[in-house]
Structure formats: C-alpha cells, structure tokens
PDB file of N, CA, C and O in Angstrom:
ATOM      1  N   UNK A   1     -62.813   1.182 -16.756  1.00  0.00           N
ATOM      2  CA  UNK A   1     -64.201   0.927 -17.526  1.00  0.00           C
ATOM      3  C   UNK A   1     -65.321   1.083 -16.626  1.00  0.00           C
ATOM      4  O   UNK A   1     -65.488   0.369 -15.637  1.00  0.00           O
ATOM      5  N   UNK A   2     -66.223   2.193 -17.044  1.00  0.00           N
ATOM      6  CA  UNK A   2     -67.714   2.449 -15.812  1.00  0.00           C
ATOM      7  C   UNK A   2     -68.296   1.052 -16.032  1.00  0.00           C
ATOM      8  O   UNK A   2     -67.827   0.081 -16.627  1.00  0.00           O
ATOM      9  N   UNK A   3     -70.108   1.324 -15.014  1.00  0.00           N
ATOM     10  CA  UNK A   3     -70.809   0.086 -14.988  1.00  0.00           C
ATOM     11  C   UNK A   3     -71.113   0.491 -16.442  1.00  0.00           C
ATOM     12  O   UNK A   3     -71.012   1.633 -16.889  1.00  0.00           O
ATOM     13  N   UNK A   4     -71.556  -0.771 -17.216  1.00  0.00           N
ATOM     14  CA  UNK A   4     -72.616  -0.729 -17.989  1.00  0.00           C
ATOM     15  C   UNK A   4     -74.022  -0.160 -17.953  1.00  0.00           C
ATOM     16  O   UNK A   4     -74.845  -0.508 -17.107  1.00  0.00           O
ATOM     17  N   UNK A   5     -74.293   0.839 -19.025  1.00  0.00           N
ATOM     18  CA  UNK A   5     -75.894   1.331 -18.972  1.00  0.00           C
ATOM     19  C   UNK A   5     -76.671   0.020 -18.682  1.00  0.00           C
ATOM     20  O   UNK A   5     -76.248  -1.135 -18.738  1.00  0.00           O
ATOM     21  N   UNK A   6     -78.256   0.597 -18.267  1.00  0.00           N
ATOM     22  CA  UNK A   6     -78.988  -0.837 -18.413  1.00  0.00           C
ATOM     23  C   UNK A   6     -79.651  -1.207 -19.583  1.00  0.00           C
ATOM     24  O   UNK A   6     -80.095  -0.363 -20.361  1.00  0.00           O
ATOM     25  N   UNK A   7     -79.755  -2.478 -19.772  1.00  0.00           N
ATOM     26  CA  UNK A   7     -80.355  -2.970 -21.314  1.00  0.00           C
ATOM     27  C   UNK A   7     -80.994  -2.358 -21.953  1.00  0.00           C
ATOM     28  O   UNK A   7     -81.024  -1.272 -21.374  1.00  0.00           O
ATOM     29  N   UNK A   8     -81.746  -2.269 -23.070  1.00  0.00           N
ATOM     30  CA  UNK A   8     -82.954  -1.375 -24.137  1.00  0.00           C
ATOM     31  C   UNK A   8     -83.744  -2.559 -23.950  1.00  0.00           C
ATOM     32  O   UNK A   8     -83.288  -3.624 -23.534  1.00  0.00           O
ATOM     33  N   UNK A   9     -84.978  -2.341 -24.278  1.00  0.00           N
ATOM     34  CA  UNK A   9     -85.912  -3.702 -24.599  1.00  0.00           C
ATOM     35  C   UNK A   9     -84.899  -4.600 -25.507  1.00  0.00           C
ATOM     36  O   UNK A   9     -84.763  -5.699 -24.971  1.00  0.00           O
ATOM     37  N   UNK A  10     -84.359  -4.518 -26.368  1.00  0.00           N
ATOM     38  CA  UNK A  10     -83.662  -5.253 -27.421  1.00  0.00           C
ATOM     39  C   UNK A  10     -82.437  -5.634 -26.524  1.00  0.00           C
ATOM     40  O   UNK A  10     -81.954  -6.576 -27.152  1.00  0.00           O
ATOM     41  N   UNK A  11     -81.828  -5.485 -25.659  1.00  0.00           N
ATOM     42  CA  UNK A  11     -80.776  -6.059 -25.329  1.00  0.00           C
ATOM     43  C   UNK A  11     -80.709  -6.472 -23.482  1.00  0.00           C
ATOM     44  O   UNK A  11     -81.504  -6.254 -22.568  1.00  0.00           O
ATOM     45  N   UNK A  12     -79.715  -6.971 -23.522  1.00  0.00           N
ATOM     46  CA  UNK A  12     -79.387  -8.195 -22.571  1.00  0.00           C
ATOM     47  C   UNK A  12     -77.857  -7.924 -22.111  1.00  0.00           C
ATOM     48  O   UNK A  12     -76.965  -7.678 -22.923  1.00  0.00           O
ATOM     49  N   UNK A  13     -77.613  -8.016 -20.375  1.00  0.00           N
ATOM     50  CA  UNK A  13     -76.427  -8.543 -20.354  1.00  0.00           C
ATOM     51  C   UNK A  13     -75.617  -9.935 -20.536  1.00  0.00           C
ATOM     52  O   UNK A  13     -76.089 -11.070 -20.458  1.00  0.00           O
ATOM     53  N   UNK A  14     -74.366  -9.584 -20.782  1.00  0.00           N
ATOM     54  CA  UNK A  14     -73.772 -11.167 -20.870  1.00  0.00           C
ATOM     55  C   UNK A  14     -72.147 -11.155 -20.012  1.00  0.00           C
ATOM     56  O   UNK A  14     -71.439 -10.156 -20.136  1.00  0.00           O
ATOM     57  N   UNK A  15     -71.741 -12.173 -19.288  1.00  0.00           N
ATOM     58  CA  UNK A  15     -70.704 -11.741 -18.887  1.00  0.00           C
ATOM     59  C   UNK A  15     -69.845 -12.383 -20.034  1.00  0.00           C
ATOM     60  O   UNK A  15     -70.231 -13.440 -20.531  1.00  0.00           O
ATOM     61  N   UNK A  16     -68.722 -11.794 -20.460  1.00  0.00           N
ATOM     62  CA  UNK A  16     -67.742 -12.269 -21.202  1.00  0.00           C
ATOM     63  C   UNK A  16     -66.995 -13.193 -21.011  1.00  0.00           C
ATOM     64  O   UNK A  16     -66.517 -13.902 -21.897  1.00  0.00           O
ATOM     65  N   UNK A  17     -66.699 -13.351 -19.178  1.00  0.00           N
ATOM     66  CA  UNK A  17     -65.964 -14.055 -18.523  1.00  0.00           C
ATOM     67  C   UNK A  17     -66.015 -15.399 -18.689  1.00  0.00           C
ATOM     68  O   UNK A  17     -65.108 -16.103 -19.134  1.00  0.00           O
ATOM     69  N   UNK A  18     -67.666 -15.932 -18.130  1.00  0.00           N
ATOM     70  CA  UNK A  18     -68.213 -16.913 -18.030  1.00  0.00           C
ATOM     71  C   UNK A  18     -69.823 -17.269 -18.869  1.00  0.00           C
ATOM     72  O   UNK A  18     -70.312 -18.398 -18.884  1.00  0.00           O
ATOM     73  N   UNK A  19     -70.242 -16.475 -19.297  1.00  0.00           N
ATOM     74  CA  UNK A  19     -70.869 -16.621 -20.464  1.00  0.00           C
ATOM     75  C   UNK A  19     -72.441 -16.546 -20.142  1.00  0.00           C
ATOM     76  O   UNK A  19     -73.376 -16.751 -20.915  1.00  0.00           O
ATOM     77  N   UNK A  20     -72.470 -16.178 -18.723  1.00  0.00           N
ATOM     78  CA  UNK A  20     -73.434 -16.102 -17.898  1.00  0.00           C
ATOM     79  C   UNK A  20     -74.680 -14.967 -18.872  1.00  0.00           C
ATOM     80  O   UNK A  20     -74.204 -13.961 -19.397  1.00  0.00           O
ATOM     81  N   UNK A  21     -75.551 -15.128 -18.957  1.00  0.00           N
ATOM     82  CA  UNK A  21     -77.086 -14.436 -18.895  1.00  0.00           C
ATOM     83  C   UNK A  21     -78.086 -13.663 -18.092  1.00  0.00           C
ATOM     84  O   UNK A  21     -78.661 -12.602 -18.333  1.00  0.00           O
ATOM     85  N   UNK A  22     -78.145 -14.574 -16.956  1.00  0.00           N
ATOM     86  CA  UNK A  22     -79.297 -14.641 -16.163  1.00  0.00           C
ATOM     87  C   UNK A  22     -78.794 -13.857 -14.951  1.00  0.00           C
ATOM     88  O   UNK A  22     -79.402 -12.789 -14.884  1.00  0.00           O
ATOM     89  N   UNK A  23     -77.970 -13.994 -14.049  1.00  0.00           N
ATOM     90  CA  UNK A  23     -77.883 -13.709 -12.660  1.00  0.00           C
ATOM     91  C   UNK A  23     -76.512 -12.457 -12.608  1.00  0.00           C
ATOM     92  O   UNK A  23     -75.357 -12.697 -12.962  1.00  0.00           O
ATOM     93  N   UNK A  24     -76.885 -11.474 -12.217  1.00  0.00           N
ATOM     94  CA  UNK A  24     -76.128 -10.137 -11.733  1.00  0.00           C
ATOM     95  C   UNK A  24     -76.489  -9.367 -10.506  1.00  0.00           C
ATOM     96  O   UNK A  24     -77.532  -9.100  -9.909  1.00  0.00           O
ATOM     97  N   UNK A  25     -75.456  -9.164 -10.391  1.00  0.00           N
ATOM     98  CA  UNK A  25     -75.550  -8.353  -9.053  1.00  0.00           C
ATOM     99  C   UNK A  25     -75.550  -6.922  -9.420  1.00  0.00           C
ATOM    100  O   UNK A  25     -74.502  -6.570  -9.960  1.00  0.00           O
ATOM    101  N   UNK A  26     -76.519  -5.927  -9.258  1.00  0.00           N
ATOM    102  CA  UNK A  26     -76.661  -4.746  -9.730  1.00  0.00           C
ATOM    103  C   UNK A  26     -76.468  -3.463  -8.881  1.00  0.00           C
ATOM    104  O   UNK A  26     -77.456  -2.743  -9.024  1.00  0.00           O
ATOM    105  N   UNK A  27     -75.890  -3.123  -8.357  1.00  0.00           N
ATOM    106  CA  UNK A  27     -75.764  -2.005  -7.535  1.00  0.00           C
ATOM    107  C   UNK A  27     -76.402  -0.742  -8.607  1.00  0.00           C
ATOM    108  O   UNK A  27     -76.120  -0.729  -9.805  1.00  0.00           O
ATOM    109  N   UNK A  28     -77.441   0.458  -7.848  1.00  0.00           N
ATOM    110  CA  UNK A  28     -78.002   1.324  -8.922  1.00  0.00           C
ATOM    111  C   UNK A  28     -78.210   2.296  -7.433  1.00  0.00           C
ATOM    112  O   UNK A  28     -78.371   1.832  -6.304  1.00  0.00           O
ATOM    113  N   UNK A  29     -78.153   3.746  -7.812  1.00  0.00           N
ATOM    114  CA  UNK A  29     -79.099   4.602  -7.496  1.00  0.00           C
ATOM    115  C   UNK A  29     -80.246   5.264  -8.397  1.00  0.00           C
ATOM    116  O   UNK A  29     -80.161   5.470  -9.607  1.00  0.00           O
ATOM    117  N   UNK A  30     -81.303   5.547  -7.592  1.00  0.00           N
ATOM    118  CA  UNK A  30     -82.245   6.261  -8.153  1.00  0.00           C
ATOM    119  C   UNK A  30     -82.622   7.790  -7.397  1.00  0.00           C
ATOM    120  O   UNK A  30     -82.439   8.070  -6.212  1.00  0.00           O
ATOM    121  N   UNK A  31     -83.076   8.479  -8.237  1.00  0.00           N
ATOM    122  CA  UNK A  31     -83.610   9.888  -7.815  1.00  0.00           C
ATOM    123  C   UNK A  31     -84.866   9.954  -7.981  1.00  0.00           C
ATOM    124  O   UNK A  31     -85.325  10.102  -9.114  1.00  0.00           O
ATOM    125  N   UNK A  32     -85.885   9.831  -6.580  1.00  0.00           N
ATOM    126  CA  UNK A  32     -87.124   9.727  -7.501  1.00  0.00           C
ATOM    127  C   UNK A  32     -88.223  10.603  -6.595  1.00  0.00           C
ATOM    128  O   UNK A  32     -87.803  11.062  -5.533  1.00  0.00           O
ATOM    129  N   UNK A  33     -89.352  10.805  -6.901  1.00  0.00           N
ATOM    130  CA  UNK A  33     -90.418  11.888  -6.489  1.00  0.00           C
ATOM    131  C   UNK A  33     -91.954  10.814  -6.131  1.00  0.00           C
ATOM    132  O   UNK A  33     -92.646  10.319  -7.021  1.00  0.00           O
ATOM    133  N   UNK A  34     -92.175  10.671  -4.809  1.00  0.00           N
ATOM    134  CA  UNK A  34     -93.294  10.094  -5.096  1.00  0.00           C
ATOM    135  C   UNK A  34     -94.444  10.524  -4.226  1.00  0.00           C
ATOM    136  O   UNK A  34     -94.419  11.433  -3.396  1.00  0.00           O
ATOM    137  N   UNK A  35     -95.410   9.777  -4.519  1.00  0.00           N
ATOM    138  CA  UNK A  35     -96.870  10.650  -3.866  1.00  0.00           C
ATOM    139  C   UNK A  35     -97.100   9.475  -2.674  1.00  0.00           C
ATOM    140  O   UNK A  35     -97.373   8.296  -2.896  1.00  0.00           O
ATOM    141  N   UNK A  36     -96.937  10.037  -1.489  1.00  0.00           N
ATOM    142  CA  UNK A  36     -97.476   8.951  -0.159  1.00  0.00           C
ATOM    143  C   UNK A  36     -98.645   9.153   0.139  1.00  0.00           C
ATOM    144  O   UNK A  36     -98.982  10.285  -0.206  1.00  0.00           O
ATOM    145  N   UNK A  37     -99.555   8.505   0.695  1.00  0.00           N
ATOM    146  CA  UNK A  37    -100.953   8.331   1.215  1.00  0.00           C
ATOM    147  C   UNK A  37    -100.189   7.868   2.226  1.00  0.00           C
ATOM    148  O   UNK A  37     -99.281   7.039   2.174  1.00  0.00           O
ATOM    149  N   UNK A  38    -100.741   8.629   3.409  1.00  0.00           N
ATOM    150  CA  UNK A  38    -100.558   8.091   4.925  1.00  0.00           C
ATOM    151  C   UNK A  38    -102.248   7.937   5.513  1.00  0.00           C
ATOM    152  O   UNK A  38    -103.304   8.545   5.338  1.00  0.00           O
ATOM    153  N   UNK A  39    -101.888   7.029   6.112  1.00  0.00           N
ATOM    154  CA  UNK A  39    -103.830   6.450   6.800  1.00  0.00           C
ATOM    155  C   UNK A  39    -103.900   7.136   7.923  1.00  0.00           C
ATOM    156  O   UNK A  39    -102.870   7.554   8.452  1.00  0.00           O
ATOM    157  N   UNK A  40    -104.782   7.295   8.306  1.00  0.00           N
ATOM    158  CA  UNK A  40    -105.106   7.785   9.825  1.00  0.00           C
ATOM    159  C   UNK A  40    -104.195   7.545  10.782  1.00  0.00           C
ATOM    160  O   UNK A  40    -103.710   8.394  11.529  1.00  0.00           O
ATOM    161  N   UNK A  41    -103.896   6.097  10.762  1.00  0.00           N
ATOM    162  CA  UNK A  41    -103.465   5.243  11.728  1.00  0.00           C
ATOM    163  C   UNK A  41    -101.606   5.167  11.461  1.00  0.00           C
ATOM    164  O   UNK A  41    -100.866   4.627  12.283  1.00  0.00           O
ATOM    165  N   UNK A  42    -101.075   5.849  10.102  1.00  0.00           N
ATOM    166  CA  UNK A  42     -99.723   6.370   9.858  1.00  0.00           C
ATOM    167  C   UNK A  42     -99.481   5.333   9.472  1.00  0.00           C
ATOM    168  O   UNK A  42     -98.288   5.062   9.613  1.00  0.00           O
ATOM    169  N   UNK A  43    -100.121   4.496   8.983  1.00  0.00           N
ATOM    170  CA  UNK A  43     -99.768   3.129   7.830  1.00  0.00           C
ATOM    171  C   UNK A  43     -99.086   4.156   6.244  1.00  0.00           C
ATOM    172  O   UNK A  43     -99.738   5.173   6.006  1.00  0.00           O
ATOM    173  N   UNK A  44     -98.122   3.922   5.480  1.00  0.00           N
ATOM    174  CA  UNK A  44     -97.719   4.627   4.589  1.00  0.00           C
ATOM    175  C   UNK A  44     -98.084   3.639   3.480  1.00  0.00           C
ATOM    176  O   UNK A  44     -97.789   2.455   3.639  1.00  0.00           O
ATOM    177  N   UNK A  45     -98.725   4.055   2.332  1.00  0.00           N
ATOM    178  CA  UNK A  45     -98.439   3.159   0.706  1.00  0.00           C
ATOM    179  C   UNK A  45     -98.251   4.318   0.002  1.00  0.00           C
ATOM    180  O   UNK A  45     -98.998   5.297   0.005  1.00  0.00           O
ATOM    181  N   UNK A  46     -96.828   4.117  -0.837  1.00  0.00           N
ATOM    182  CA  UNK A  46     -96.765   4.399  -1.927  1.00  0.00           C
ATOM    183  C   UNK A  46     -97.692   4.561  -3.363  1.00  0.00           C
ATOM    184  O   UNK A  46     -97.630   3.689  -4.229  1.00  0.00           O
ATOM    185  N   UNK A  47     -98.494   5.684  -3.507  1.00  0.00           N
ATOM    186  CA  UNK A  47     -99.358   5.114  -4.881  1.00  0.00           C
ATOM    187  C   UNK A  47     -98.576   5.767  -6.294  1.00  0.00           C
ATOM    188  O   UNK A  47     -98.778   5.261  -7.397  1.00  0.00           O
ATOM    189  N   UNK A  48     -97.859   6.698  -6.146  1.00  0.00           N
ATOM    190  CA  UNK A  48     -97.054   6.987  -7.298  1.00  0.00           C
ATOM    191  C   UNK A  48     -95.274   7.578  -7.434  1.00  0.00           C
ATOM    192  O   UNK A  48     -94.697   8.377  -6.697  1.00  0.00           O
ATOM    193  N   UNK A  49     -94.810   6.936  -8.493  1.00  0.00           N
ATOM    194  CA  UNK A  49     -93.237   7.011  -8.633  1.00  0.00           C
ATOM    195  C   UNK A  49     -93.118   7.385  -9.567  1.00  0.00           C
ATOM    196  O   UNK A  49     -93.665   6.772 -10.484  1.00  0.00           O
ATOM    197  N   UNK A  50     -92.219   8.786  -9.916  1.00  0.00           N
ATOM    198  CA  UNK A  50     -91.575   9.593 -10.702  1.00  0.00           C
ATOM    199  C   UNK A  50     -90.065   9.417 -10.572  1.00  0.00           C
ATOM    200  O   UNK A  50     -89.459  10.091  -9.740  1.00  0.00           O
ATOM    201  N   UNK A  51     -89.386   8.491 -11.400  1.00  0.00           N
ATOM    202  CA  UNK A  51     -88.169   8.151 -11.675  1.00  0.00           C
ATOM    203  C   UNK A  51     -87.323   9.725 -12.365  1.00  0.00           C
ATOM    204  O   UNK A  51     -87.708   9.963 -13.510  1.00  0.00           O
ATOM    205  N   UNK A  52     -86.579  10.455 -11.971  1.00  0.00           N
ATOM    206  CA  UNK A  52     -86.012  11.405 -12.067  1.00  0.00           C
ATOM    207  C   UNK A  52     -84.767  11.000 -13.084  1.00  0.00           C
ATOM    208  O   UNK A  52     -84.596  11.215 -14.284  1.00  0.00           O
ATOM    209  N   UNK A  53     -83.963  10.313 -12.068  1.00  0.00           N
ATOM    210  CA  UNK A  53     -82.640   9.878 -12.502  1.00  0.00           C
ATOM    211  C   UNK A  53     -82.366   8.241 -11.572  1.00  0.00           C
ATOM    212  O   UNK A  53     -82.713   7.997 -10.417  1.00  0.00           O
ATOM    213  N   UNK A  54     -81.593   7.261 -12.615  1.00  0.00           N
ATOM    214  CA  UNK A  54     -81.359   6.341 -12.829  1.00  0.00           C
ATOM    215  C   UNK A  54     -79.851   5.913 -13.144  1.00  0.00           C
ATOM    216  O   UNK A  54     -79.625   6.178 -14.324  1.00  0.00           O
ATOM    217  N   UNK A  55     -78.894   5.427 -12.605  1.00  0.00           N
ATOM    218  CA  UNK A  55     -77.580   5.423 -12.391  1.00  0.00           C
ATOM    219  C   UNK A  55     -77.187   4.130 -11.964  1.00  0.00           C
ATOM    220  O   UNK A  55     -77.337   3.885 -10.766  1.00  0.00           O
ATOM    221  N   UNK A  56     -76.502   2.859 -13.028  1.00  0.00           N
ATOM    222  CA  UNK A  56     -76.086   1.820 -12.266  1.00  0.00           C
ATOM    223  C   UNK A  56     -74.526   2.001 -12.185  1.00  0.00           C
ATOM    224  O   UNK A  56     -73.602   2.350 -12.920  1.00  0.00           O
ATOM    225  N   UNK A  57     -74.728   1.587 -10.933  1.00  0.00           N
ATOM    226  CA  UNK A  57     -73.038   2.038 -10.460  1.00  0.00           C
ATOM    227  C   UNK A  57     -71.987   1.015 -10.474  1.00  0.00           C
ATOM    228  O   UNK A  57     -70.778   1.246 -10.457  1.00  0.00           O
ATOM    229  N   UNK A  58     -72.782  -0.605 -10.520  1.00  0.00           N
ATOM    230  CA  UNK A  58     -71.706  -1.696 -10.641  1.00  0.00           C
ATOM    231  C   UNK A  58     -72.643  -2.691 -10.839  1.00  0.00           C
ATOM    232  O   UNK A  58     -73.637  -2.945 -10.158  1.00  0.00           O
ATOM    233  N   UNK A  59     -72.183  -3.292 -11.954  1.00  0.00           N
ATOM    234  CA  UNK A  59     -72.588  -4.741 -12.292  1.00  0.00           C
ATOM    235  C   UNK A  59     -71.873  -6.052 -12.086  1.00  0.00           C
ATOM    236  O   UNK A  59     -70.830  -5.970 -12.735  1.00  0.00           O
ATOM    237  N   UNK A  60     -71.928  -6.932 -11.637  1.00  0.00           N
ATOM    238  CA  UNK A  60     -71.124  -8.090 -11.509  1.00  0.00           C
ATOM    239  C   UNK A  60     -72.041  -9.390 -11.226  1.00  0.00           C
ATOM    240  O   UNK A  60     -73.132  -9.525 -10.672  1.00  0.00           O
ATOM    241  N   UNK A  61     -70.858 -10.574 -12.028  1.00  0.00           N
ATOM    242  CA  UNK A  61     -71.695 -11.737 -12.671  1.00  0.00           C
ATOM    243  C   UNK A  61     -71.697 -12.217 -11.253  1.00  0.00           C
ATOM    244  O   UNK A  61     -70.813 -11.968 -10.434  1.00  0.00           O
ATOM    245  N   UNK A  62     -73.089 -13.140 -10.978  1.00  0.00           N
ATOM    246  CA  UNK A  62     -73.025 -13.652  -9.839  1.00  0.00           C
ATOM    247  C   UNK A  62     -72.386 -15.067  -9.492  1.00  0.00           C
ATOM    248  O   UNK A  62     -72.064 -15.556  -8.409  1.00  0.00           O
ATOM    249  N   UNK A  63     -72.298 -15.683 -11.149  1.00  0.00           N
ATOM    250  CA  UNK A  63     -71.713 -16.758 -11.003  1.00  0.00           C
ATOM    251  C   UNK A  63     -69.915 -16.555 -10.881  1.00  0.00           C
ATOM    252  O   UNK A  63     -69.424 -16.994  -9.840  1.00  0.00           O
ATOM    253  N   UNK A  64     -69.116 -16.023 -11.728  1.00  0.00           N
ATOM    254  CA  UNK A  64     -67.868 -15.921 -11.566  1.00  0.00           C
ATOM    255  C   UNK A  64     -67.349 -14.671 -10.838  1.00  0.00           C
ATOM    256  O   UNK A  64     -66.144 -14.678 -10.586  1.00  0.00           O
ATOM    257  N   UNK A  65     -68.174 -13.434 -10.404  1.00  0.00           N
ATOM    258  CA  UNK A  65     -67.774 -12.608  -9.325  1.00  0.00           C
ATOM    259  C   UNK A  65     -67.106 -11.880 -10.304  1.00  0.00           C
ATOM    260  O   UNK A  65     -66.262 -11.292  -9.627  1.00  0.00           O
ATOM    261  N   UNK A  66     -66.851 -11.362 -12.040  1.00  0.00           N
ATOM    262  CA  UNK A  66     -66.369 -10.525 -12.581  1.00  0.00           C
ATOM    263  C   UNK A  66     -67.060  -9.346 -12.725  1.00  0.00           C
ATOM    264  O   UNK A  66     -68.099  -9.218 -13.373  1.00  0.00           O
ATOM    265  N   UNK A  67     -66.494  -8.502 -12.130  1.00  0.00           N
ATOM    266  CA  UNK A  67     -67.242  -6.834 -12.699  1.00  0.00           C
ATOM    267  C   UNK A  67     -66.615  -6.346 -13.913  1.00  0.00           C
ATOM    268  O   UNK A  67     -67.269  -5.503 -14.527  1.00  0.00           O
ATOM    269  N   UNK A  68     -65.426  -6.708 -14.424  1.00  0.00           N
ATOM    270  CA  UNK A  68     -65.069  -6.018 -15.694  1.00  0.00           C
ATOM    271  C   UNK A  68     -65.196  -6.593 -16.811  1.00  0.00           C
ATOM    272  O   UNK A  68     -64.443  -6.351 -17.754  1.00  0.00           O
ATOM    273  N   UNK A  69     -66.475  -7.704 -16.879  1.00  0.00           N
ATOM    274  CA  UNK A  69     -66.178  -8.647 -18.248  1.00  0.00           C
ATOM    275  C   UNK A  69     -68.267  -8.369 -18.677  1.00  0.00           C
ATOM    276  O   UNK A  69     -68.973  -9.114 -19.357  1.00  0.00           O
ATOM    277  N   UNK A  70     -68.490  -7.654 -18.286  1.00  0.00           N
ATOM    278  CA  UNK A  70     -70.074  -7.194 -18.537  1.00  0.00           C
ATOM    279  C   UNK A  70     -70.378  -6.821 -20.126  1.00  0.00           C
ATOM    280  O   UNK A  70     -69.774  -5.784 -20.397  1.00  0.00           O
ATOM    281  N   UNK A  71     -70.759  -7.083 -20.708  1.00  0.00           N
ATOM    282  CA  UNK A  71     -71.007  -6.430 -21.473  1.00  0.00           C
ATOM    283  C   UNK A  71     -72.420  -6.820 -22.263  1.00  0.00           C
ATOM    284  O   UNK A  71     -72.961  -7.916 -22.119  1.00  0.00           O
ATOM    285  N   UNK A  72     -72.948  -5.744 -23.133  1.00  0.00           N
ATOM    286  CA  UNK A  72     -74.605  -5.212 -23.688  1.00  0.00           C
ATOM    287  C   UNK A  72     -74.705  -6.109 -24.439  1.00  0.00           C
ATOM    288  O   UNK A  72     -73.764  -5.792 -25.167  1.00  0.00           O
ATOM    289  N   UNK A  73     -75.233  -7.339 -25.040  1.00  0.00           N
ATOM    290  CA  UNK A  73     -75.279  -7.774 -26.329  1.00  0.00           C
ATOM    291  C   UNK A  73     -76.642  -8.116 -26.782  1.00  0.00           C
ATOM    292  O   UNK A  73     -77.287  -8.530 -25.819  1.00  0.00           O
ATOM    293  N   UNK A  74     -77.252  -8.107 -27.746  1.00  0.00           N
ATOM    294  CA  UNK A  74     -78.994  -7.777 -28.435  1.00  0.00           C
ATOM    295  C   UNK A  74     -79.518  -9.511 -27.383  1.00  0.00           C
ATOM    296  O   UNK A  74     -78.906 -10.354 -26.728  1.00  0.00           O
ATOM    297  N   UNK A  75     -80.641  -9.316 -27.698  1.00  0.00           N
ATOM    298  CA  UNK A  75     -81.433 -10.284 -26.889  1.00  0.00           C
ATOM    299  C   UNK A  75     -82.097 -10.680 -28.087  1.00  0.00           C
ATOM    300  O   UNK A  75     -82.541  -9.961 -28.982  1.00  0.00           O
ATOM    301  N   UNK A  76     -82.108 -12.291 -27.948  1.00  0.00           N
ATOM    302  CA  UNK A  76     -82.431 -13.498 -28.486  1.00  0.00           C
ATOM    303  C   UNK A  76     -83.891 -13.133 -28.825  1.00  0.00           C
ATOM    304  O   UNK A  76     -84.600 -12.453 -28.083  1.00  0.00           O
ATOM    305  N   UNK A  77     -84.288 -13.656 -30.042  1.00  0.00           N
ATOM    306  CA  UNK A  77     -86.482 -13.550 -30.801  1.00  0.00           C
ATOM    307  C   UNK A  77     -86.495 -14.549 -30.045  1.00  0.00           C
ATOM    308  O   UNK A  77     -85.518 -15.289 -29.936  1.00  0.00           O
ATOM    309  N   UNK A  78     -87.668 -14.734 -29.373  1.00  0.00           N
ATOM    310  CA  UNK A  78     -88.117 -16.476 -28.577  1.00  0.00           C
ATOM    311  C   UNK A  78     -88.694 -16.885 -30.093  1.00  0.00           C
ATOM    312  O   UNK A  78     -88.844 -16.028 -30.963  1.00  0.00           O
ATOM    313  N   UNK A  79     -88.962 -18.135 -30.280  1.00  0.00           N
ATOM    314  CA  UNK A  79     -89.412 -18.863 -31.075  1.00  0.00           C
ATOM    315  C   UNK A  79     -88.712 -19.913 -31.904  1.00  0.00           C
ATOM    316  O   UNK A  79     -89.352 -20.597 -32.703  1.00  0.00           O
TER     317      UNK A  79
END
C-alpha cells in the first residue's frame, strides 16, 4: 500500500489503528523553483516559491507508529 495523498480542503487523515486525527510524521519530496534575493553581504532570502511537484513518501501515526492504517476521511464542519 502506498502513502496517502495530501488531504484536500474538506478532508483529513485518520489513523485507523488508534483513532488519531492530529499528529502524523509526514515525509514528502518537493520540486520547486525559487526566486532568491541575495543582498550585498551575501545573505539570501527566498521571495517567491513555485511548487512544481509534491509527493508524499510516507505518513506515520505519531501516537501508535503505524504507517499501514492511515486513511483519508471527510473533515468535520465546525459548529
């Protein structure tokens, strides 16, 4: 089983093993293009970042350590 996708705006992750909804260790890879501003002293600040590709490599529950029980579920509405 592969890693789950990043949750959308109306989704969240849930650990099916322990019920955790809030704490996950997420390893991901990103390919970006950045605009760097280098001042005269050599200090760098990134002024703009364009994410060209993003991939979740693994998601592990921080509470129980399982990486095989992470599921994407609907996000509950506040109220």
